[in-house]
C-alpha positions in Angstrom: -33.0 20.5 32.4 -32.3 24.0 33.7 -34.3 25.9 31.7 -37.3 23.8 32.1 -36.9 24.0 35.8 -37.1 27.8 35.4 -39.5 27.8 33.2 -41.7 25.3 35.3 -40.7 27.5 38.6 -41.7 30.8 36.8 -45.0 29.4 35.7 -46.0 28.1 39.0 -45.9 31.7 40.5 -48.5 32.6 38.5 -50.9 29.9 40.3 -49.5 30.9 43.8 -50.8 34.6 42.9 -54.6 35.5 43.3 -57.3 34.4 41.5 -55.7 30.8 41.6 -54.2 31.6 45.1 -53.0 28.1 45.2 -50.1 29.8 47.8 -48.1 26.8 48.8 -47.1 26.3 45.3 -44.8 29.7 45.7 -42.6 27.7 47.6 -42.4 25.2 44.7 -42.0 28.2 42.0 -39.1 29.8 44.0 -37.4 26.3 45.1 -37.5 25.5 41.2 -36.2 29.0 40.6 -33.6 28.3 42.5 -32.2 25.1 41.4 -32.0 26.4 37.8 -28.8 28.2 39.1 -27.6 26.0 41.3 -23.4 25.7 40.7 -24.1 27.4 37.6 -21.3 30.1 36.5 -22.7 34.1 36.8 -22.7 34.1 33.2 -24.8 30.8 32.6 -26.7 32.0 35.5 -27.8 35.5 34.4 -29.0 33.8 31.4 -31.3 30.7 33.1 -32.1 33.7 35.3 -33.8 35.9 33.0 -35.6 33.1 31.2 -37.2 32.3 34.8 -37.4 36.4 35.1 -39.7 36.2 32.0 -41.8 33.0 32.9 -42.1 34.9 36.2 -43.9 38.0 35.5 -45.4 37.0 32.1 -47.3 34.4 33.6 -48.3 36.8 36.6 -49.2 39.8 34.6 -50.6 38.9 31.5 -54.0 41.4 32.6 -51.5 43.8 31.4 -52.4 43.5 27.7 -55.7 44.0 28.1 -55.5 47.5 27.4 -52.5 48.9 25.6 -52.0 45.6 24.0 -49.1 42.9 24.4 -46.4 45.7 23.8 -45.8 47.1 27.5 -46.8 43.5 29.0 -43.6 42.0 26.7 -41.5 45.2 27.6 -42.4 45.7 31.5 -41.3 41.7 31.6 -37.9 42.1 29.8 -37.5 44.5 32.0 -38.2 43.0 35.3 -36.8 39.6 33.8 -33.4 42.2 33.5 -33.6 42.6 37.3 -34.4 39.2 38.0 -31.6 37.7 36.3 -29.0 40.2 38.1 -30.3 39.0 41.7 -30.3 35.2 40.4 -26.9 35.5 38.8 -25.5 37.2 42.2 -27.1 34.3 44.3 -25.5 31.5 41.8 -21.9 33.6 43.2 -22.6 33.7 46.1 -24.6 30.2 46.7 -21.1 28.6 45.2 -18.8 30.7 47.7 -20.9 29.7 50.5 -20.7 26.2 49.3 -16.9 26.3 49.5 -17.1 28.1 52.7 -19.3 26.8 55.4 -19.2 23.4 56.9 -22.1 21.0 55.3 -24.2 20.9 59.0 -27.4 22.7 59.9 -25.8 26.0 60.5 -24.2 25.8 57.2 -27.5 24.8 55.7 -29.4 28.0 57.8 -27.1 30.2 56.7 -26.9 29.3 53.4 -30.8 29.6 52.8 -30.7 32.7 55.0 -28.5 34.4 52.6 -30.4 33.5 49.7 -33.1 34.9 50.7 -31.9 38.0 51.6 -30.8 38.5 48.3 -33.8 37.4 47.0 -35.9 40.1 49.4 -33.1 42.9 47.9 -33.8 42.1 44.6 -37.4 42.3 44.8 -36.7 45.6 46.9 -35.0 47.0 43.5 -37.9 45.9 41.2 -40.6 47.4 43.2 -38.7 50.9 43.3 -36.4 51.1 40.0 -36.6 52.4 37.3 -39.2 55.4 37.7 -41.0 54.2 40.8 -40.6 50.4 39.9 -43.2 48.0 39.9 -45.0 47.1 43.3 -46.2 43.7 41.8 -44.8 40.5 41.6 -44.1 39.8 45.3 -43.6 36.7 47.3 -45.7 38.3 50.1 -48.8 39.2 47.5 -49.3 35.1 47.4 -49.6 34.8 50.9 -52.8 37.0 51.6 -55.0 34.3 52.1 -52.7 31.9 54.4 -51.7 32.2 57.7 -48.2 33.5 56.9 -50.2 37.0 55.9 -50.2 37.7 59.7 -46.1 37.9 59.2 -46.5 41.6 57.6 -48.1 42.8 61.2 -44.4 42.3 62.7 -42.1 43.3 59.4 -44.1 44.6 56.5 -44.2 43.1 52.9 -40.6 43.0 52.8 -40.4 40.8 56.1 -42.8 38.2 54.6 -40.9 38.2 51.4 -37.5 37.3 53.1 -39.6 34.3 55.2 -41.1 32.6 52.3 -37.8 32.7 50.2 -36.2 31.2 53.4 -38.6 28.4 53.4 -38.2 28.0 49.4 -34.5 27.8 49.8 -34.4 25.0 52.3 -36.7 23.3 50.5 -34.1 23.3 47.3 -31.2 23.1 49.7 -32.5 19.8 51.3 -33.6 18.4 48.5 -29.9 18.6 47.0 -28.5 17.0 50.2 -31.0 14.2 49.5 -29.5 13.8 45.6 -25.9 14.0 47.1 -25.9 12.0 50.4 -29.2 10.2 50.0 -32.3 9.9 51.9 -31.6 10.4 55.8 -34.2 11.1 57.9 -31.6 13.8 59.8 -32.0 15.9 57.2 -35.6 16.4 57.4 -35.1 17.9 60.7 -34.0 21.7 60.1 -36.6 22.6 57.2 -39.1 20.6 59.4 -38.3 22.8 62.5 -38.5 25.9 60.5 -41.7 25.7 58.4 -43.1 24.9 61.9 -41.8 27.6 63.8 -42.6 30.1 60.7 -46.5 28.5 60.7 -47.1 28.1 64.5 -46.1 31.6 65.4 -48.8 33.6 63.3 -51.0 30.6 64.1 -50.4 31.8 67.5 -50.3 35.0 67.0 -53.4 37.8 68.2 -53.1 41.0 66.1 -55.6 43.6 67.8 -58.4 45.3 65.9 -60.5 47.1 68.9 -61.8 50.2 68.1 -59.0 52.3 69.8 -61.1 55.8 68.8 -64.4 54.8 68.4 -65.5 53.5 65.0 -66.8 55.3 61.8 -69.6 53.9 59.9 -68.7 54.2 55.3 -70.9 54.0 52.5 -68.7 52.6 49.4 -70.5 52.8 46.3 -69.1 50.1 43.1 -71.0 52.1 40.2 -69.7 49.4 37.7 -68.8 52.3 35.5 -66.7 51.5 31.9 -64.4 53.9 33.5 -61.2 52.9 31.5 -58.3 54.8 30.2 -60.0 54.9 26.8 -63.6 54.8 27.6 -65.5 56.0 24.6 -69.0 56.8 27.2 -71.1 59.5 26.7 -70.0 62.5 28.9 -71.3 62.1 32.3 -72.1 58.6 32.0 -69.4 57.3 34.8 -70.8 60.2 37.3 -74.4 59.2 36.4 -73.5 55.4 37.2 -72.5 56.5 40.5 -75.2 58.5 41.5 -77.7 56.1 40.3 -75.6 52.6 42.6 -75.8 55.2 45.4 -79.4 54.9 45.6 -78.6 51.4 47.0 -77.7 52.7 50.5 -81.0 54.0 51.1 -82.0 50.4 51.8 -79.3 49.2 53.8 -79.5 48.8 57.6 -77.1 51.3 58.9 -78.3 54.1 56.4 -79.4 56.2 59.7 -75.5 55.9 61.5 -73.8 56.8 58.4 -70.7 59.0 58.4 -69.3 59.1 55.2 -69.8 57.8 51.6 -66.5 56.7 49.4 -66.8 56.8 45.6 -63.8 54.9 43.7 -61.1 56.6 41.6 -62.5 58.3 38.5 -66.3 57.6 39.8 -67.1 61.4 37.9 -65.5 61.8 34.7 -66.4 65.3 34.9 -64.5 67.3 37.0 -66.7 68.7 39.7 -64.3 71.3 40.8 -64.6 72.9 37.4 -67.9 72.0 35.4 -71.1 73.4 36.9 -73.3 71.0 35.9 -71.5 68.2 37.9 -70.8 69.9 40.7 -74.8 71.1 41.3 -75.6 67.4 40.5 -73.3 66.3 43.6 -73.8 69.1 45.7 -78.2 67.9 45.2 -76.7 64.3 46.2 -74.5 65.3 49.1 -76.9 67.9 50.7 -80.1 66.3 50.1 -79.4 62.6 49.6 -76.8 61.7 51.7 -76.1 64.1 53.8 -73.1 63.4 55.3 -69.7 64.1 53.2 -68.7 62.3 50.1 -65.1 61.3 48.7 -65.0 61.0 45.4 -62.2 60.3 42.4 -61.9 62.4 39.8 -59.4 64.4 37.4 -58.8 67.4 38.3 -56.8 70.3 36.6 -55.0 73.6 37.8 -53.9 75.9 35.1 -52.3 73.4 32.6 -51.7 71.0 35.3 -53.6 67.6 35.6 -53.7 65.5 38.6 -55.4 62.2 39.4 -57.5 63.3 42.5 -59.6 62.8 45.7 -61.9 65.2 46.6 -63.6 65.6 50.1 -67.3 67.1 49.4 -69.0 68.5 52.4 -72.7 69.1 53.2 -73.6 72.6 52.7 -69.9 73.5 52.0 -68.8 71.7 48.7 -65.5 70.7 48.3 -62.7 71.2 51.1 -60.0 69.3 51.1 -58.3 67.0 48.0 -55.7 64.6 47.8 -54.1 64.2 44.7 -52.3 60.8 43.5 -47.9 60.7 44.7 -47.2 58.2 42.3 -48.6 58.4 39.0 -48.2 55.0 37.2 -45.5 55.5 34.4 -46.6 54.7 30.5 -50.0 54.8 31.8 -50.8 57.6 33.8 -47.5 59.6 32.6 -45.1 59.2 30.3 -41.7 59.6 31.7 -38.9 60.6 29.2 -41.0 61.3 26.6 -38.9 62.9 23.8 -36.7 59.4 24.3 -39.6 56.9 24.4 -41.5 58.2 21.5 -38.5 57.5 19.3 -38.6 54.0 20.0 -42.4 53.6 20.3 -44.4 56.5 19.3 -47.7 54.6 18.2 -47.5 53.3 22.1 -46.6 56.2 23.5 -48.8 58.5 21.5 -51.8 56.7 23.2 -51.1 58.3 26.9 -51.9 61.5 25.3 -52.1 63.3 29.2 -49.7 63.1 31.5 -51.2 63.6 35.3 -48.5 65.3 37.7 -47.7 64.3 41.0 -49.2 65.1 44.3 -47.5 66.7 46.8 -50.5 67.3 49.4 -51.0 64.6 52.4 -53.5 61.9 52.2 -55.5 62.5 55.2 -59.4 64.1 55.5 -61.0 64.8 58.4 -64.4 63.7 58.4 -67.0 65.5 60.8 -64.3 65.3 63.8 -64.9 61.9 64.1 -62.3 60.8 62.3 -58.9 61.1 60.0 -59.1 59.1 57.4 -56.2 58.5 55.0 -56.6 58.3 51.3 -55.3 56.5 48.3 -55.7 56.0 44.9 -55.4 52.3 42.9 -51.7 51.1 42.2 -51.0 53.1 45.5 -51.9 50.5 47.5 -49.1 48.5 46.3 -46.5 50.8 47.4 -44.8 50.5 51.0 -44.3 54.1 51.6 -47.6 55.2 51.3 -49.3 53.2 54.0 -46.4 54.0 56.1 -46.9 57.6 55.1 -50.7 57.5 55.7 -50.3 56.1 59.4 -47.7 58.6 60.4 -49.8 61.3 59.1 -52.4 59.9 61.3 -54.8 57.9 59.7 -57.1 56.2 61.5 -58.7 54.3 58.7 -57.6 53.8 55.3 -59.7 54.5 51.9 -58.5 52.9 48.9 -60.2 54.3 45.8 -59.7 52.5 42.7 -61.0 52.2 39.2 -60.2 48.3 37.8 -62.4 48.9 34.6 -59.2 48.5 32.3 -58.3 44.8 33.4 -61.7 43.1 32.2 -62.5 39.8 34.7 -58.5 39.1 34.6 -56.9 38.4 37.8 -55.6 41.7 38.6 -58.1 42.9 40.6 -57.9 39.9 42.5 -53.8 40.8 42.7 -54.6 44.1 44.2 -57.1 42.9 46.7 -54.4 40.9 48.1 -52.6 44.0 48.8 -55.7 45.7 50.6 -55.7 42.7 53.1 -51.8 42.5 53.4 -52.2 46.7 54.1 -54.7 46.2 56.8 -52.8 43.9 58.6 -49.3 45.7 57.6 -50.9 49.1 58.8 -53.1 47.9 61.7 -56.0 49.9 60.1 -59.0 48.8 58.6 -59.0 49.7 55.3 -62.0 50.2 52.2 -60.9 48.9 49.1 -63.9 50.5 47.0 -63.7 49.8 42.5 -65.3 51.1 39.8 -65.9 47.2 38.4 -65.2 45.3 41.9 -63.3 43.9 43.3 -64.4 46.2 46.9 -64.1 44.7 49.8 -63.8 46.1 53.6 -60.9 44.4 55.6 -61.0 44.8 59.3 -57.1 45.5 61.2 -56.4 42.3 61.6 -57.2 41.1 57.8 -60.8 39.6 58.5 -63.2 40.5 56.0 -66.0 42.9 57.3 -68.1 43.1 53.5 -67.4 42.7 49.7 -69.4 43.5 46.3 -69.6 41.0 43.6 -67.7 42.2 40.3 -69.1 44.0 37.5 -72.7 44.7 39.3 -73.8 48.1 40.6 -73.8 47.9 44.7 -73.3 49.4 47.6 -72.3 48.3 51.3 -72.7 50.5 54.6 -69.8 49.1 57.0 -69.0 50.1 60.6 -65.1 50.2 60.8 -63.0 50.3 64.3 -60.9 53.6 64.1 -57.1 53.1 65.5 -54.3 55.0 66.3 -51.5 53.0 68.0 -49.0 51.6 65.3 -48.0 48.1 64.3 -44.4 47.1 64.7 -44.4 46.9 60.9 -44.9 50.4 60.5 -42.5 51.4 63.2 -39.6 49.2 62.0 -40.6 47.8 58.2 -38.5 50.6 56.4 -35.5 49.7 58.4 -36.2 45.9 57.9 -36.0 47.0 54.1 -32.7 49.1 54.7 -30.9 45.9 56.5 -31.7 43.7 53.7 -30.5 45.9 51.0 -27.5 46.7 53.2 -26.6 42.9 54.0 -27.1 41.9 50.5 -24.5 44.7 49.0 -21.9 43.3 51.9 -22.0 39.7 50.9 -22.3 40.2 47.2 -19.0 43.2 47.9 -17.3 40.3 50.0 -17.7 37.5 47.0 -16.7 39.8 44.7 -13.5 40.9 46.2 -12.7 37.5 47.1 -13.0 36.6 43.4 -11.3 39.4 42.3 -8.2 38.5 44.8 -8.4 34.6 43.6 -8.1 36.1 39.2 -5.2 38.3 40.7 -3.2 35.8 42.7 -4.1 33.6 39.6 -2.6 35.7 37.1 0.4 36.7 39.1 1.9 33.0 38.8 
């Protein structure tokens, strides 16, 4: 029965994620997962948590198998499930200790729920951080991009929203347990009812500013509908030509005459214009004679023996004037950490990733004709908390997220990534232009309102006027401190319970 609860809870989480987006199911999911380890020994909870973690990750990230096969999907899910299992076993031990120490009152139930949610949030932080930079996906906050709760990230970031979702879920399961133990009593509903009412009512009444504090920027963005996957066999130059062709759609759009900049996605040019004369000539002609405004394009660049996944600022009459190299390449996709070790375990798989991209060190700020400072990030960096915080602290007034989703076909991956784009807009207080090779491509205002979008797997172009902002949201000021608090609190609680258990064993052995 416990294993069934864990499996069903894990699968429910995938239905709460975009594209299905049945976001209330995440509360059911977490509640079932927590119920599966209630009053279980550490070792038993570890096993049940591992099964629940496998169900949680396998059901959410099946898209990972589309470009490298099932092995990376299974391997990553097993790794994340192991971290998940430790978090669940720790939760079971702490929960049992709290049940002994706390009174069976509203205050006791509240403290228990808050403690459980602190441990969940801390475990999530470990998952998105370790090892090799972690896997910044499958977060509870990610399920809430289309709910009113998304506004909470404005105050404390994605970790804060995860905490609130986990707390509501813990209250749900604690209330259910009370019903089973004591029968139905109307007073048992008071605490969860008030908690849910407050956590939903506060963001419903919250005003998130999105006015243009520093003017506006009119941004053209182009989706080339290019087969730009890692193992694409397109004729050399096809992807560049796709984006040049799709860019002609800009000419017929209403705001064409006021356009300030054009943004192409990650890997929009399959030939580096920084090293290839022909590609450089095509882009120069396009920038100087067609759009006559700066172009920001994604491509692969090289300096000596080093390769980078880069974004390049190309200005009319000048050429390339600035660039940003991706700071956080994806492990086992864009590079292989500890290659010699992993090659011995899976030579065929590791051999597929023949080239490794270096880690960028330059800032991601491009100055657009003295009109705006734009922050640039590449692909999965939209899911990394520190990247957005760094861009805002460095002066970004708008953020361009360039991505290539071609490897993941028509799967849920691009919709899940789109959820991050919306949450980042609210969290950073910056408009976000998320432009993809194949979609989803969309533009979000600083309050999360969708300003523009393109259909997937079609060539398309948008010209969108976005507000420029300079003030910092509360999340940009305290978000990292919120994460630190949850981690320290979880470590302290776990240490107290562990020391109590060790003292108990010592007393028992001394008899």
